[in-house]
N, C-alpha and C positions, 0 to 999 in steps of 0.2 A: 257307877264310877264316881269317885271323888277326885277333887283336884289333887289331893295328896297322892292318891294312887296313880294318876296320870303322870305327875311329875316323877314319881319313882320309876314308872315304866319307861318314860322318855330317857331318864338318866342311864338306865341299864341298856336300853336299845341303842343309844348313841355311843356308849363306851364298850358295850359287849363285855362288861366286867362288873360283877357285883361289888368287888373291892373298890374299884374306882368310883362307882356310883355311890357307895357309902361315903366316900370322902367328899364328893360333890354335894351330897344332901345332908351331910353331918348326921348320919344315922348309923346305928350298929348293924352288923351283918344280919342278926336275927330279926331286927325291926324291919329292915328292907325286905327280907325273905317273906315275912308275914304279910307285908303290904302287897307284894306281888302275888302271893298265894290268894289273898282275899280278892284281888282284882280278877285273877283267873277263875276262881270259884264263882264269882258273881257273873262272869261272862259265860262260863260253862266249858272252858277248854284252856289248853296251854298256849301261852304267848311266846315262850322261850323253850328252846331245846338246850338242856344243860348236861354237860359231862364234867368230869373232874378237871378237864383242861380247856374246854371251850363253852362259850355261851352264844347261841345263835337265835335269831328270830324265827318263829314258825311262820308259815304263810299267813296265818291269821294275825300274827304280830306285825308282819309287814303291812297288812291292810290297815291296822290300827295306828301305826306310827304317824303317817302324815295327818290323819284326822286328829290325833292327840296333840300334835304340834299346833294345828290351827285352833283347837279348843283352848289350849293354854295361852296362846297368843291373844285370842279374843278375851279371855278372862283377865289377863294382865292389862290389856288396853282398857277394858271397862273399869278395872280397879284404879288405874292411873287417872282416867278421865274423871271419875267421881271424886278422887282425892283433890284434883285440880279445881273441880267445881266447888267443893266444900271450902277450899282455900281461896276461892274467887280468882284463880289463875286461869279460869276458862268458864264459859257459860254464855247463855243468851237470855235476854229479857224481852218479852213482847208487851208492848204498851199501846193503848189507844187513848187519844186525847182530842178534845174538841179543837178545831182549828185556831180559835182565838187564843187558847193556851199554848198549843203546839207551836204557833208562829211567833209568840212573844216571850212568855216566861220560861218555856221548856228548854230552849237551847243553852242558856247559861247554866241551868241546873245539870244538864247532861254533860256540859264541859267539866263541872266539878266532879261528877260521878266518874267520868272518863279518867280524870287525873288520879283518882283513888283506885280505880279498877280498870286498868288499860286493856286487860285481856277479855273483858266481858262485853259482848256485842249487844246492842239494843235495837230492836225493830220497832219503829213508830208508825202507827196508823192514825193519821189525822183525819177524823171523820166527824160527822154530825153528832151532837150530844146523844141523840137517841141510839145511834149506831154504837157509840162507846158502851152504853148500857147493855146492848144486845151482845156485843163481842165479849164482854166480861161474863155475862150470864151463860153464854154458850161455851165458855172455856177457850175461845180463840186467842185471848190475851190474858195475862195474869193480872195486869193492873190497868185501871182506867182513870182518866182525869176528866171530870165533868161536873155540872151543877148537881146539887143534891137531888137524888131521884125521888119520885113520888112516894108517899106513905104506902106501905104494903109490899114494897120490893123485897126480894130475897137477898139483895146485895148488902155488904157491909160498906158504910160510908165513913171516911175519916176526914173531917173538914181541914182545909188548908188556910183559907181566908174567906172573908166576905166581900164579894164583888158587887159594885154598884154601877148602874148604867149612867153614862155621861152623854151629853149632847155633842154632836159632830157638825160643825158649820164651816163654810168656806173661810179661809184665812183672811180674805179681803172683804168679807161682808160686814155690815153694821153690827150683826150679832156677835162677831168675834171680839168686839171691844168690851163686852160685858163680863162681869165676874162670875155670874151664874144665870141660869135660865129656868123658867117654869115650863112645864109641858105645854100649856095652852099657847104660849108665845112660839115655842118650837114648832108646834103643829099647824101654825099659820103658813108655814113654808112647804113647798113640795117635799115629800118624804121619800127617802131612798132606804130600802130595807132588804133583809135577806128573805129568800123565798121559803115558803112552807115546805117541809115540816121542821124547819130550823127551830131549835129550842129558844133561841134569842127572839125570833119573830113571835112565837106562841106566847112566851112569857110577857113580852110587851103588850100584846093584844089583851091578854087576860087581866093584867093589872090596870090598863087604861080603861077597860070595860067597866071596872068597878068605879071609876071616876067619871063615867059617861063620856069618855073621850075615844076617838077613833083615829087610826093612822091614815092621813091623806096620801096614800101610796101613789107615787109617780113613776118610780123605777124599782125593779127587783133584781137581785143577783144571788147566785149561790155562794159567792166568795166575799169575805170581808174586805179583802184588798181592793176588789172592784168597787165596793160601796165607798170606801175611803177615797179612791181616785175620782169617782163621780162627784162626791162632795167637794173635793179639792178643785174640780173644774167648774164649780158653781152651778151644778145641776139641781141642787137641793140640799137638804139637811138629813141627818140620821141620828140614831142613838145606838151605842155599842157598850159592851162591858168595859170597865175602866182599864182592864189589862191590855186593851188595844190602843191606849192613848199614844204610846210611842209610835206604833205602826201608822195611826191616823195622821200624826204630825209629819211623818216621813212622806206621806202621800199628798201633802199640801193642805190638810184640813186643820181645824183648831177644835179642841175639846174643852167643854165647860161643864161644871156641876149642874145636875138636873134636880129640880125640886117640884113638889106638888104634882104627882107623888114622887117620893124617893123609891126607886125600884132596885132592890138588891136581893142577892141569893148566894148561899154558901157554895164555894167551889172546893172540891176535895178529891180524895183517892177512893176509887171503887175496887173492891175485891169480892170474890165469892165467899159468902159467909161459911164459917167452919171449914175452910179449905186452906191448907198450909201452903205458903208460898215457897218457891224454890229459894235456895240461898242467894242467888243473884237477884231475884225479884225482891226479896226482903231487903237486900242492900240498897236497891233503888228506892224502895218504899221509905226506908230510914233517911235516905238522902233528901227526898222530897219533904219529909216532916221537919228535918233540921234546917231547911232552907229559910231564908228571910223573905217572906211573902209580903206583898204590899199591904199596908195598913190604911184602911179607908174610913 
């Protein structure tokens, strides 16, 4: 059965008149008769009882009618939904982002996206950097925002900006008055850090190991907000990506540039290589690329 045949069948079944069905479908009598005959031949029997004066549904035609109506309704709904998705009047994007990005830079970007595409819904998964990579690889999300993945990954990475680690110190400490800090001076203080396997924690440890430095860990937490609050209360110091500066200030801490070594790494958009994005996901991808990211 084709959609054209079903529409023709429904028109005749509802009007019980080939002439009226022709007017509804804008078809000639011969074209409509051929369409109905092809449908009946394909199914193996008559759907209408026809005389010179009356057209009636056969029992098999009565069985087909409600099913045909449902099939055409589903077809029309699917067609309408896809048109709306292509026109960005409907749709959903799934995104995974590391918490430091999701809680700081992402909200204003989503506000701009929402203004342009108010009918497109966005689902955000704020998870650890490693989980962002896994969710994109497994196809659970279309887009991920994370640090550049290790060499050899199958994911495509589009850089957004280069993020640099900054020192986080209590706002009322002697260190807060400095313009910048070196790592050796920072590590003389009790250190507050994210728990493993956080990419931030592992990145710091790997870079500091090359400089023969270690983290004097006094407190650990899963959340950057908790780290910032603990520093703000004077429990120690920390180091976070610079995109967290605003959040750290709100939590009562002060951020300073960190030197010797400078630790930085690209942050960007992850997608599955050679996998075409949905129209809605591509629109969000383009919005992220067009945004004004911090220059460090």
